[in-house]
mmCIF file as Biopython writes it, N, C-alpha, C and O atoms, coordinates in Angstrom:
data_model
#
loop_
_atom_site.group_PDB
_atom_site.id
_atom_site.type_symbol
_atom_site.label_atom_id
_atom_site.label_alt_id
_atom_site.label_comp_id
_atom_site.label_asym_id
_atom_site.label_entity_id
_atom_site.label_seq_id
_atom_site.pdbx_PDB_ins_code
_atom_site.Cartn_x
_atom_site.Cartn_y
_atom_site.Cartn_z
_atom_site.occupancy
_atom_site.B_iso_or_equiv
_atom_site.auth_seq_id
_atom_site.auth_asym_id
_atom_site.pdbx_PDB_model_num
ATOM 1   N N  . MET A ? 1  ? 0.837   -1.179 0.000  1.0 0.0 1  A 1 
ATOM 2   C CA . MET A ? 1  ? 0.000   0.000  0.000  1.0 0.0 1  A 1 
ATOM 3   C C  . MET A ? 1  ? 0.884   1.245  0.000  1.0 0.0 1  A 1 
ATOM 4   O O  . MET A ? 1  ? 1.887   1.300  0.712  1.0 0.0 1  A 1 
ATOM 5   N N  . LYS A ? 2  ? 0.516   2.227  -0.786 1.0 0.0 2  A 1 
ATOM 6   C CA . LYS A ? 2  ? 1.289   3.459  -0.870 1.0 0.0 2  A 1 
ATOM 7   C C  . LYS A ? 2  ? 1.097   4.317  0.363  1.0 0.0 2  A 1 
ATOM 8   O O  . LYS A ? 2  ? -0.011  4.458  0.882  1.0 0.0 2  A 1 
ATOM 9   N N  . LYS A ? 3  ? 2.198   4.886  0.820  1.0 0.0 3  A 1 
ATOM 10  C CA . LYS A ? 3  ? 2.169   5.801  1.954  1.0 0.0 3  A 1 
ATOM 11  C C  . LYS A ? 3  ? 2.408   7.208  1.433  1.0 0.0 3  A 1 
ATOM 12  O O  . LYS A ? 3  ? 3.379   7.461  0.721  1.0 0.0 3  A 1 
ATOM 13  N N  . ILE A ? 4  ? 1.522   8.113  1.790  1.0 0.0 4  A 1 
ATOM 14  C CA . ILE A ? 4  ? 1.562   9.478  1.280  1.0 0.0 4  A 1 
ATOM 15  C C  . ILE A ? 4  ? 1.605   10.451 2.447  1.0 0.0 4  A 1 
ATOM 16  O O  . ILE A ? 4  ? 0.899   10.273 3.439  1.0 0.0 4  A 1 
ATOM 17  N N  . LEU A ? 5  ? 2.439   11.486 2.325  1.0 0.0 5  A 1 
ATOM 18  C CA . LEU A ? 5  ? 2.519   12.565 3.299  1.0 0.0 5  A 1 
ATOM 19  C C  . LEU A ? 5  ? 1.923   13.820 2.672  1.0 0.0 5  A 1 
ATOM 20  O O  . LEU A ? 5  ? 2.304   14.210 1.569  1.0 0.0 5  A 1 
ATOM 21  N N  . ILE A ? 6  ? 0.988   14.446 3.376  1.0 0.0 6  A 1 
ATOM 22  C CA . ILE A ? 6  ? 0.366   15.678 2.901  1.0 0.0 6  A 1 
ATOM 23  C C  . ILE A ? 6  ? 0.839   16.824 3.775  1.0 0.0 6  A 1 
ATOM 24  O O  . ILE A ? 6  ? 0.688   16.779 4.996  1.0 0.0 6  A 1 
ATOM 25  N N  . THR A ? 7  ? 1.408   17.848 3.160  1.0 0.0 7  A 1 
ATOM 26  C CA . THR A ? 7  ? 1.785   19.034 3.916  1.0 0.0 7  A 1 
ATOM 27  C C  . THR A ? 7  ? 0.569   19.950 4.007  1.0 0.0 7  A 1 
ATOM 28  O O  . THR A ? 7  ? -0.254  19.997 3.093  1.0 0.0 7  A 1 
ATOM 29  N N  . GLY A ? 8  ? 0.465   20.670 5.107  1.0 0.0 8  A 1 
ATOM 30  C CA . GLY A ? 8  ? -0.695  21.535 5.300  1.0 0.0 8  A 1 
ATOM 31  C C  . GLY A ? 8  ? -1.965  20.751 5.545  1.0 0.0 8  A 1 
ATOM 32  O O  . GLY A ? 8  ? -3.050  21.176 5.147  1.0 0.0 8  A 1 
ATOM 33  N N  . SER A ? 9  ? -1.837  19.617 6.193  1.0 0.0 9  A 1 
ATOM 34  C CA . SER A ? 9  ? -2.975  18.710 6.356  1.0 0.0 9  A 1 
ATOM 35  C C  . SER A ? 9  ? -4.064  19.233 7.297  1.0 0.0 9  A 1 
ATOM 36  O O  . SER A ? 9  ? -5.171  18.696 7.309  1.0 0.0 9  A 1 
ATOM 37  N N  . SER A ? 10 ? -3.769  20.266 8.081  1.0 0.0 10 A 1 
ATOM 38  C CA . SER A ? 10 ? -4.785  20.811 8.980  1.0 0.0 10 A 1 
ATOM 39  C C  . SER A ? 10 ? -5.639  21.884 8.316  1.0 0.0 10 A 1 
ATOM 40  O O  . SER A ? 10 ? -6.652  22.303 8.874  1.0 0.0 10 A 1 
ATOM 41  N N  . GLY A ? 11 ? -5.241  22.325 7.141  1.0 0.0 11 A 1 
ATOM 42  C CA . GLY A ? 11 ? -6.031  23.314 6.400  1.0 0.0 11 A 1 
ATOM 43  C C  . GLY A ? 11 ? -7.199  22.659 5.686  1.0 0.0 11 A 1 
ATOM 44  O O  . GLY A ? 11 ? -7.346  21.437 5.706  1.0 0.0 11 A 1 
ATOM 45  N N  . TYR A ? 12 ? -8.023  23.475 5.059  1.0 0.0 12 A 1 
ATOM 46  C CA . TYR A ? 12 ? -9.226  22.955 4.413  1.0 0.0 12 A 1 
ATOM 47  C C  . TYR A ? 12 ? -8.889  21.993 3.264  1.0 0.0 12 A 1 
ATOM 48  O O  . TYR A ? 12 ? -9.405  20.876 3.221  1.0 0.0 12 A 1 
ATOM 49  N N  . ILE A ? 13 ? -8.042  22.417 2.353  1.0 0.0 13 A 1 
ATOM 50  C CA . ILE A ? 13 ? -7.718  21.577 1.193  1.0 0.0 13 A 1 
ATOM 51  C C  . ILE A ? 13 ? -6.960  20.328 1.626  1.0 0.0 13 A 1 
ATOM 52  O O  . ILE A ? 13 ? -7.242  19.225 1.158  1.0 0.0 13 A 1 
ATOM 53  N N  . GLY A ? 14 ? -5.999  20.511 2.520  1.0 0.0 14 A 1 
ATOM 54  C CA . GLY A ? 14 ? -5.225  19.363 3.000  1.0 0.0 14 A 1 
ATOM 55  C C  . GLY A ? 14 ? -6.080  18.339 3.715  1.0 0.0 14 A 1 
ATOM 56  O O  . GLY A ? 14 ? -5.901  17.136 3.522  1.0 0.0 14 A 1 
ATOM 57  N N  . SER A ? 15 ? -7.007  18.799 4.539  1.0 0.0 15 A 1 
ATOM 58  C CA . SER A ? 15 ? -7.853  17.856 5.276  1.0 0.0 15 A 1 
ATOM 59  C C  . SER A ? 15 ? -8.831  17.138 4.344  1.0 0.0 15 A 1 
ATOM 60  O O  . SER A ? 15 ? -9.122  15.958 4.543  1.0 0.0 15 A 1 
ATOM 61  N N  . CYS A ? 16 ? -9.334  17.835 3.337  1.0 0.0 16 A 1 
ATOM 62  C CA . CYS A ? 16 ? -10.221 17.187 2.347  1.0 0.0 16 A 1 
ATOM 63  C C  . CYS A ? 16 ? -9.452  16.141 1.544  1.0 0.0 16 A 1 
ATOM 64  O O  . CYS A ? 16 ? -9.959  15.045 1.304  1.0 0.0 16 A 1 
ATOM 65  N N  . LEU A ? 17 ? -8.241  16.473 1.132  1.0 0.0 17 A 1 
ATOM 66  C CA . LEU A ? 17 ? -7.406  15.525 0.391  1.0 0.0 17 A 1 
ATOM 67  C C  . LEU A ? 17 ? -7.067  14.323 1.260  1.0 0.0 17 A 1 
ATOM 68  O O  . LEU A ? 17 ? -7.075  13.186 0.790  1.0 0.0 17 A 1 
ATOM 69  N N  . TYR A ? 18 ? -6.770  14.581 2.525  1.0 0.0 18 A 1 
ATOM 70  C CA . TYR A ? 18 ? -6.465  13.512 3.479  1.0 0.0 18 A 1 
ATOM 71  C C  . TYR A ? 18 ? -7.620  12.513 3.543  1.0 0.0 18 A 1 
ATOM 72  O O  . TYR A ? 18 ? -7.405  11.307 3.422  1.0 0.0 18 A 1 
ATOM 73  N N  . LYS A ? 19 ? -8.829  13.003 3.731  1.0 0.0 19 A 1 
ATOM 74  C CA . LYS A ? 19 ? -10.005 12.138 3.824  1.0 0.0 19 A 1 
ATOM 75  C C  . LYS A ? 19 ? -10.272 11.396 2.509  1.0 0.0 19 A 1 
ATOM 76  O O  . LYS A ? 19 ? -10.657 10.227 2.518  1.0 0.0 19 A 1 
ATOM 77  N N  . PHE A ? 20 ? -10.064 12.081 1.384  1.0 0.0 20 A 1 
ATOM 78  C CA . PHE A ? 20 ? -10.271 11.466 0.074  1.0 0.0 20 A 1 
ATOM 79  C C  . PHE A ? 20 ? -9.315  10.282 -0.129 1.0 0.0 20 A 1 
ATOM 80  O O  . PHE A ? 20 ? -9.724  9.208  -0.572 1.0 0.0 20 A 1 
ATOM 81  N N  . LEU A ? 21 ? -8.042  10.498 0.200  1.0 0.0 21 A 1 
ATOM 82  C CA . LEU A ? 21 ? -7.049  9.439  0.017  1.0 0.0 21 A 1 
ATOM 83  C C  . LEU A ? 21 ? -7.284  8.266  0.962  1.0 0.0 21 A 1 
ATOM 84  O O  . LEU A ? 21 ? -7.033  7.118  0.593  1.0 0.0 21 A 1 
ATOM 85  N N  . LEU A ? 22 ? -7.760  8.537  2.169  1.0 0.0 22 A 1 
ATOM 86  C CA . LEU A ? 22 ? -8.107  7.443  3.085  1.0 0.0 22 A 1 
ATOM 87  C C  . LEU A ? 22 ? -9.205  6.572  2.492  1.0 0.0 22 A 1 
ATOM 88  O O  . LEU A ? 22 ? -9.154  5.347  2.598  1.0 0.0 22 A 1 
ATOM 89  N N  . LYS A ? 23 ? -10.200 7.202  1.866  1.0 0.0 23 A 1 
ATOM 90  C CA . LYS A ? 23 ? -11.284 6.444  1.242  1.0 0.0 23 A 1 
ATOM 91  C C  . LYS A ? 23 ? -10.782 5.591  0.083  1.0 0.0 23 A 1 
ATOM 92  O O  . LYS A ? 23 ? -11.365 4.555  -0.235 1.0 0.0 23 A 1 
ATOM 93  N N  . LYS A ? 24 ? -9.688  6.040  -0.550 1.0 0.0 24 A 1 
ATOM 94  C CA . LYS A ? 24 ? -9.098  5.287  -1.665 1.0 0.0 24 A 1 
ATOM 95  C C  . LYS A ? 24 ? -8.120  4.222  -1.174 1.0 0.0 24 A 1 
ATOM 96  O O  . LYS A ? 24 ? -7.409  3.606  -1.968 1.0 0.0 24 A 1 
ATOM 97  N N  . LYS A ? 25 ? -8.091  4.011  0.155  1.0 0.0 25 A 1 
ATOM 98  C CA . LYS A ? 25 ? -7.298  2.957  0.796  1.0 0.0 25 A 1 
ATOM 99  C C  . LYS A ? 25 ? -5.793  3.218  0.809  1.0 0.0 25 A 1 
ATOM 100 O O  . LYS A ? 25 ? -5.004  2.273  0.834  1.0 0.0 25 A 1 
ATOM 101 N N  . TYR A ? 26 ? -5.384  4.494  0.791  1.0 0.0 26 A 1 
ATOM 102 C CA . TYR A ? 26 ? -3.979  4.835  0.963  1.0 0.0 26 A 1 
ATOM 103 C C  . TYR A ? 26 ? -3.685  4.977  2.455  1.0 0.0 26 A 1 
ATOM 104 O O  . TYR A ? 26 ? -4.578  5.264  3.251  1.0 0.0 26 A 1 
ATOM 105 N N  . THR A ? 27 ? -2.430  4.773  2.816  1.0 0.0 27 A 1 
ATOM 106 C CA . THR A ? 27 ? -1.979  5.100  4.162  1.0 0.0 27 A 1 
ATOM 107 C C  . THR A ? 27 ? -1.531  6.552  4.099  1.0 0.0 27 A 1 
ATOM 108 O O  . THR A ? 27 ? -0.602  6.889  3.364  1.0 0.0 27 A 1 
ATOM 109 N N  . VAL A ? 28 ? -2.189  7.412  4.870  1.0 0.0 28 A 1 
ATOM 110 C CA . VAL A ? 28 ? -1.973  8.853  4.740  1.0 0.0 28 A 1 
ATOM 111 C C  . VAL A ? 28 ? -1.431  9.425  6.047  1.0 0.0 28 A 1 
ATOM 112 O O  . VAL A ? 28 ? -1.923  9.123  7.134  1.0 0.0 28 A 1 
ATOM 113 N N  . TYR A ? 29 ? -0.405  10.257 5.905  1.0 0.0 29 A 1 
ATOM 114 C CA . TYR A ? 29 ? 0.153   10.998 7.024  1.0 0.0 29 A 1 
ATOM 115 C C  . TYR A ? 29 ? 0.066   12.479 6.695  1.0 0.0 29 A 1 
ATOM 116 O O  . TYR A ? 29 ? 0.080   12.867 5.527  1.0 0.0 29 A 1 
ATOM 117 N N  . GLY A ? 30 ? -0.022  13.293 7.722  1.0 0.0 30 A 1 
ATOM 118 C CA . GLY A ? 30 ? -0.085  14.731 7.520  1.0 0.0 30 A 1 
ATOM 119 C C  . GLY A ? 30 ? 0.992   15.433 8.312  1.0 0.0 30 A 1 
ATOM 120 O O  . GLY A ? 30 ? 1.471   14.927 9.328  1.0 0.0 30 A 1 
ATOM 121 N N  . ILE A ? 31 ? 1.364   16.595 7.838  1.0 0.0 31 A 1 
ATOM 122 C CA . ILE A ? 31 ? 2.310   17.437 8.561  1.0 0.0 31 A 1 
ATOM 123 C C  . ILE A ? 31 ? 1.827   18.874 8.444  1.0 0.0 31 A 1 
ATOM 124 O O  . ILE A ? 31 ? 1.430   19.324 7.369  1.0 0.0 31 A 1 
ATOM 125 N N  . ASP A ? 32 ? 1.866   19.586 9.559  1.0 0.0 32 A 1 
ATOM 126 C CA . ASP A ? 32 ? 1.400   20.966 9.577  1.0 0.0 32 A 1 
ATOM 127 C C  . ASP A ? 32 ? 2.012   21.686 10.766 1.0 0.0 32 A 1 
ATOM 128 O O  . ASP A ? 32 ? 2.488   21.059 11.713 1.0 0.0 32 A 1 
ATOM 129 N N  . LYS A ? 33 ? 1.994   23.016 10.702 1.0 0.0 33 A 1 
ATOM 130 C CA . LYS A ? 33 ? 2.466   23.818 11.833 1.0 0.0 33 A 1 
ATOM 131 C C  . LYS A ? 33 ? 1.527   23.682 13.021 1.0 0.0 33 A 1 
ATOM 132 O O  . LYS A ? 33 ? 1.938   23.813 14.174 1.0 0.0 33 A 1 
ATOM 133 N N  . VAL A ? 34 ? 0.257   23.418 12.724 1.0 0.0 34 A 1 
ATOM 134 C CA . VAL A ? 34 ? -0.773  23.286 13.752 1.0 0.0 34 A 1 
ATOM 135 C C  . VAL A ? 34 ? -1.296  21.858 13.716 1.0 0.0 34 A 1 
ATOM 136 O O  . VAL A ? 34 ? -1.647  21.346 12.653 1.0 0.0 34 A 1 
ATOM 137 N N  . LYS A ? 35 ? -1.345  21.225 14.866 1.0 0.0 35 A 1 
ATOM 138 C CA . LYS A ? 35 ? -1.870  19.858 14.916 1.0 0.0 35 A 1 
ATOM 139 C C  . LYS A ? 35 ? -3.310  19.898 15.410 1.0 0.0 35 A 1 
ATOM 140 O O  . LYS A ? 35 ? -3.615  20.527 16.424 1.0 0.0 35 A 1 
ATOM 141 N N  . THR A ? 36 ? -4.182  19.224 14.687 1.0 0.0 36 A 1 
ATOM 142 C CA . THR A ? 36 ? -5.578  19.136 15.105 1.0 0.0 36 A 1 
ATOM 143 C C  . THR A ? 36 ? -5.889  17.715 15.538 1.0 0.0 36 A 1 
ATOM 144 O O  . THR A ? 36 ? -5.202  16.774 15.140 1.0 0.0 36 A 1 
ATOM 145 N N  . ASN A ? 37 ? -6.903  17.560 16.337 1.0 0.0 37 A 1 
ATOM 146 C CA . ASN A ? 37 ? -7.325  16.234 16.784 1.0 0.0 37 A 1 
ATOM 147 C C  . ASN A ? 37 ? -8.243  15.565 15.778 1.0 0.0 37 A 1 
ATOM 148 O O  . ASN A ? 37 ? -8.567  14.386 15.922 1.0 0.0 37 A 1 
ATOM 149 N N  . ASN A ? 38 ? -8.670  16.309 14.754 1.0 0.0 38 A 1 
ATOM 150 C CA . ASN A ? 38 ? -9.605  15.760 13.764 1.0 0.0 38 A 1 
ATOM 151 C C  . ASN A ? 38 ? -8.936  14.782 12.805 1.0 0.0 38 A 1 
ATOM 152 O O  . ASN A ? 38 ? -9.603  13.932 12.214 1.0 0.0 38 A 1 
ATOM 153 N N  . ILE A ? 39 ? -7.621  14.901 12.650 1.0 0.0 39 A 1 
ATOM 154 C CA . ILE A ? 39 ? -6.918  14.077 11.670 1.0 0.0 39 A 1 
ATOM 155 C C  . ILE A ? 39 ? -5.867  13.234 12.383 1.0 0.0 39 A 1 
ATOM 156 O O  . ILE A ? 39 ? -4.998  13.763 13.074 1.0 0.0 39 A 1 
ATOM 157 N N  . LYS A ? 40 ? -5.955  11.923 12.209 1.0 0.0 40 A 1 
ATOM 158 C CA . LYS A ? 40 ? -4.970  11.025 12.813 1.0 0.0 40 A 1 
ATOM 159 C C  . LYS A ? 40 ? -3.717  11.014 11.947 1.0 0.0 40 A 1 
ATOM 160 O O  . LYS A ? 40 ? -3.741  11.436 10.791 1.0 0.0 40 A 1 
ATOM 161 N N  . ASN A ? 41 ? -2.636  10.533 12.516 1.0 0.0 41 A 1 
ATOM 162 C CA . ASN A ? 41 ? -1.349  10.427 11.812 1.0 0.0 41 A 1 
ATOM 163 C C  . ASN A ? 41 ? -0.838  11.775 11.325 1.0 0.0 41 A 1 
ATOM 164 O O  . ASN A ? 41 ? -0.215  11.854 10.266 1.0 0.0 41 A 1 
ATOM 165 N N  . THR A ? 42 ? -1.094  12.834 12.085 1.0 0.0 42 A 1 
ATOM 166 C CA . THR A ? 42 ? -0.596  14.154 11.723 1.0 0.0 42 A 1 
ATOM 167 C C  . THR A ? 42 ? 0.510   14.551 12.681 1.0 0.0 42 A 1 
ATOM 168 O O  . THR A ? 42 ? 0.387   14.421 13.899 1.0 0.0 42 A 1 
ATOM 169 N N  . PHE A ? 43 ? 1.597   15.040 12.095 1.0 0.0 43 A 1 
ATOM 170 C CA . PHE A ? 43 ? 2.739   15.483 12.873 1.0 0.0 43 A 1 
ATOM 171 C C  . PHE A ? 43 ? 2.794   17.001 12.875 1.0 0.0 43 A 1 
ATOM 172 O O  . PHE A ? 43 ? 2.540   17.645 11.857 1.0 0.0 43 A 1 
ATOM 173 N N  . LYS A ? 44 ? 3.125   17.559 14.018 1.0 0.0 44 A 1 
ATOM 174 C CA . LYS A ? 44 ? 3.294   19.005 14.113 1.0 0.0 44 A 1 
ATOM 175 C C  . LYS A ? 44 ? 4.765   19.310 13.838 1.0 0.0 44 A 1 
ATOM 176 O O  . LYS A ? 44 ? 5.649   18.909 14.595 1.0 0.0 44 A 1 
ATOM 177 N N  . ALA A ? 45 ? 5.007   20.024 12.746 1.0 0.0 45 A 1 
ATOM 178 C CA . ALA A ? 45 ? 6.376   20.373 12.373 1.0 0.0 45 A 1 
ATOM 179 C C  . ALA A ? 45 ? 6.360   21.477 11.334 1.0 0.0 45 A 1 
ATOM 180 O O  . ALA A ? 45 ? 5.386   21.646 10.601 1.0 0.0 45 A 1 
ATOM 181 N N  . ASN A ? 46 ? 7.430   22.211 11.281 1.0 0.0 46 A 1 
ATOM 182 C CA . ASN A ? 46 ? 7.635   23.231 10.270 1.0 0.0 46 A 1 
ATOM 183 C C  . ASN A ? 46 ? 8.435   22.602 9.139  1.0 0.0 46 A 1 
ATOM 184 O O  . ASN A ? 46 ? 9.403   21.886 9.395  1.0 0.0 46 A 1 
ATOM 185 N N  . LEU A ? 47 ? 8.052   22.851 7.910  1.0 0.0 47 A 1 
ATOM 186 C CA . LEU A ? 47 ? 8.765   22.254 6.776  1.0 0.0 47 A 1 
ATOM 187 C C  . LEU A ? 47 ? 10.202  22.736 6.667  1.0 0.0 47 A 1 
ATOM 188 O O  . LEU A ? 47 ? 11.023  22.093 6.013  1.0 0.0 47 A 1 
ATOM 189 N N  . ASN A ? 48 ? 10.514  23.859 7.298  1.0 0.0 48 A 1 
ATOM 190 C CA . ASN A ? 48 ? 11.894  24.338 7.299  1.0 0.0 48 A 1 
ATOM 191 C C  . ASN A ? 48 ? 12.787  23.498 8.193  1.0 0.0 48 A 1 
ATOM 192 O O  . ASN A ? 48 ? 14.010  23.565 8.075  1.0 0.0 48 A 1 
ATOM 193 N N  . ASN A ? 49 ? 12.206  22.709 9.083  1.0 0.0 49 A 1 
ATOM 194 C CA . ASN A ? 49 ? 12.962  21.820 9.954  1.0 0.0 49 A 1 
ATOM 195 C C  . ASN A ? 49 ? 13.194  20.506 9.203  1.0 0.0 49 A 1 
ATOM 196 O O  . ASN A ? 49 ? 12.472  19.529 9.406  1.0 0.0 49 A 1 
ATOM 197 N N  . THR A ? 50 ? 14.190  20.494 8.351  1.0 0.0 50 A 1 
ATOM 198 C CA . THR A ? 50 ? 14.417  19.336 7.475  1.0 0.0 50 A 1 
ATOM 199 C C  . THR A ? 50 ? 14.825  18.094 8.246  1.0 0.0 50 A 1 
ATOM 200 O O  . THR A ? 50 ? 14.549  16.980 7.799  1.0 0.0 50 A 1 
ATOM 201 N N  . ASN A ? 51 ? 15.473  18.252 9.391  1.0 0.0 51 A 1 
ATOM 202 C CA . ASN A ? 51 ? 15.854  17.080 10.188 1.0 0.0 51 A 1 
ATOM 203 C C  . ASN A ? 51 ? 14.625  16.314 10.658 1.0 0.0 51 A 1 
ATOM 204 O O  . ASN A ? 51 ? 14.569  15.090 10.537 1.0 0.0 51 A 1 
ATOM 205 N N  . LYS A ? 52 ? 13.646  17.028 11.193 1.0 0.0 52 A 1 
ATOM 206 C CA . LYS A ? 52 ? 12.421  16.375 11.660 1.0 0.0 52 A 1 
ATOM 207 C C  . LYS A ? 52 ? 11.647  15.774 10.500 1.0 0.0 52 A 1 
ATOM 208 O O  . LYS A ? 52 ? 11.110  14.672 10.610 1.0 0.0 52 A 1 
ATOM 209 N N  . LEU A ? 53 ? 11.590  16.492 9.399  1.0 0.0 53 A 1 
ATOM 210 C CA . LEU A ? 53 ? 10.893  15.996 8.208  1.0 0.0 53 A 1 
ATOM 211 C C  . LEU A ? 53 ? 11.546  14.716 7.691  1.0 0.0 53 A 1 
ATOM 212 O O  . LEU A ? 53 ? 10.848  13.757 7.362  1.0 0.0 53 A 1 
ATOM 213 N N  . ASP A ? 54 ? 12.865  14.693 7.617  1.0 0.0 54 A 1 
ATOM 214 C CA . ASP A ? 54 ? 13.585  13.488 7.170  1.0 0.0 54 A 1 
ATOM 215 C C  . ASP A ? 54 ? 13.316  12.299 8.089  1.0 0.0 54 A 1 
ATOM 216 O O  . ASP A ? 54 ? 13.143  11.174 7.619  1.0 0.0 54 A 1 
ATOM 217 N N  . LYS A ? 55 ? 13.280  12.546 9.394  1.0 0.0 55 A 1 
ATOM 218 C CA . LYS A ? 55 ? 13.026  11.465 10.348 1.0 0.0 55 A 1 
ATOM 219 C C  . LYS A ? 55 ? 11.639  10.867 10.146 1.0 0.0 55 A 1 
ATOM 220 O O  . LYS A ? 55 ? 11.469  9.649  10.186 1.0 0.0 55 A 1 
ATOM 221 N N  . ILE A ? 56 ? 10.648  11.732 9.928  1.0 0.0 56 A 1 
ATOM 222 C CA . ILE A ? 56 ? 9.277   11.253 9.711  1.0 0.0 56 A 1 
ATOM 223 C C  . ILE A ? 56 ? 9.203   10.420 8.438  1.0 0.0 56 A 1 
ATOM 224 O O  . ILE A ? 56 ? 8.605   9.343  8.429  1.0 0.0 56 A 1 
ATOM 225 N N  . ILE A ? 57 ? 9.805   10.914 7.371  1.0 0.0 57 A 1 
ATOM 226 C CA . ILE A ? 57 ? 9.774   10.208 6.077  1.0 0.0 57 A 1 
ATOM 227 C C  . ILE A ? 57 ? 10.441  8.846  6.189  1.0 0.0 57 A 1 
ATOM 228 O O  . ILE A ? 57 ? 9.914   7.854  5.684  1.0 0.0 57 A 1 
ATOM 229 N N  . LYS A ? 58 ? 11.590  8.788  6.843  1.0 0.0 58 A 1 
ATOM 230 C CA . LYS A ? 58 ? 12.311  7.512  6.972  1.0 0.0 58 A 1 
ATOM 231 C C  . LYS A ? 58 ? 11.600  6.550  7.921  1.0 0.0 58 A 1 
ATOM 232 O O  . LYS A ? 58 ? 11.491  5.357  7.636  1.0 0.0 58 A 1 
ATOM 233 N N  . LYS A ? 59 ? 11.117  7.070  9.049  1.0 0.0 59 A 1 
ATOM 234 C CA . LYS A ? 59 ? 10.472  6.217  10.043 1.0 0.0 59 A 1 
ATOM 235 C C  . LYS A ? 59 ? 9.201   5.574  9.501  1.0 0.0 59 A 1 
ATOM 236 O O  . LYS A ? 59 ? 8.936   4.400  9.760  1.0 0.0 59 A 1 
ATOM 237 N N  . LYS A ? 60 ? 8.415   6.339  8.750  1.0 0.0 60 A 1 
ATOM 238 C CA . LYS A ? 60 ? 7.138   5.848  8.223  1.0 0.0 60 A 1 
ATOM 239 C C  . LYS A ? 60 ? 7.266   5.262  6.824  1.0 0.0 60 A 1 
ATOM 240 O O  . LYS A ? 60 ? 6.285   4.760  6.275  1.0 0.0 60 A 1 
ATOM 241 N N  . ASN A ? 61 ? 8.465   5.319  6.235  1.0 0.0 61 A 1 
ATOM 242 C CA . ASN A ? 61 ? 8.725   4.768  4.904  1.0 0.0 61 A 1 
ATOM 243 C C  . ASN A ? 61 ? 7.780   5.373  3.849  1.0 0.0 61 A 1 
ATOM 244 O O  . ASN A ? 61 ? 7.162   4.660  3.058  1.0 0.0 61 A 1 
ATOM 245 N N  . ILE A ? 62 ? 7.692   6.694  3.868  1.0 0.0 62 A 1 
ATOM 246 C CA . ILE A ? 62 ? 6.803   7.432  2.971  1.0 0.0 62 A 1 
ATOM 247 C C  . ILE A ? 62 ? 7.420   7.511  1.578  1.0 0.0 62 A 1 
ATOM 248 O O  . ILE A ? 62 ? 8.607   7.796  1.424  1.0 0.0 62 A 1 
ATOM 249 N N  . LYS A ? 63 ? 6.591   7.252  0.568  1.0 0.0 63 A 1 
ATOM 250 C CA . LYS A ? 63 ? 7.059   7.231  -0.818 1.0 0.0 63 A 1 
ATOM 251 C C  . LYS A ? 63 ? 6.640   8.449  -1.620 1.0 0.0 63 A 1 
ATOM 252 O O  . LYS A ? 63 ? 7.308   8.797  -2.594 1.0 0.0 63 A 1 
ATOM 253 N N  . LYS A ? 64 ? 5.560   9.103  -1.243 1.0 0.0 64 A 1 
ATOM 254 C CA . LYS A ? 64 ? 5.054   10.268 -1.972 1.0 0.0 64 A 1 
ATOM 255 C C  . LYS A ? 64 ? 4.757   11.397 -0.999 1.0 0.0 64 A 1 
ATOM 256 O O  . LYS A ? 64 ? 4.309   11.167 0.124  1.0 0.0 64 A 1 
ATOM 257 N N  . ILE A ? 65 ? 5.016   12.637 -1.453 1.0 0.0 65 A 1 
ATOM 258 C CA . ILE A ? 65 ? 4.700   13.821 -0.672 1.0 0.0 65 A 1 
ATOM 259 C C  . ILE A ? 65 ? 3.865   14.751 -1.543 1.0 0.0 65 A 1 
ATOM 260 O O  . ILE A ? 65 ? 4.230   15.040 -2.683 1.0 0.0 65 A 1 
ATOM 261 N N  . ILE A ? 66 ? 2.749   15.216 -1.004 1.0 0.0 66 A 1 
ATOM 262 C CA . ILE A ? 66 ? 1.907   16.179 -1.698 1.0 0.0 66 A 1 
ATOM 263 C C  . ILE A ? 66 ? 1.980   17.474 -0.912 1.0 0.0 66 A 1 
ATOM 264 O O  . ILE A ? 66 ? 1.646   17.524 0.272  1.0 0.0 66 A 1 
ATOM 265 N N  . LYS A ? 67 ? 2.431   18.537 -1.605 1.0 0.0 67 A 1 
ATOM 266 C CA . LYS A ? 67 ? 2.520   19.831 -0.910 1.0 0.0 67 A 1 
ATOM 267 C C  . LYS A ? 67 ? 1.796   20.907 -1.652 1.0 0.0 67 A 1 
ATOM 268 O O  . LYS A ? 67 ? 1.772   22.055 -1.206 1.0 0.0 67 A 1 
#
């Protein structure tokens, strides 16, 4: 199964895309400056923090990023 990371997942477009991809049976992760309780598998991080971003990508074995 493909693992996808969505940046800005707490925003309107990101959260809609997140839900859409879940329905299509993808494993979806989100990353945003603000973490909400409405979306599971969301990490709170700034995209400028490349160390944290790299750790998330490697740990979860993410193959695609949508930004």
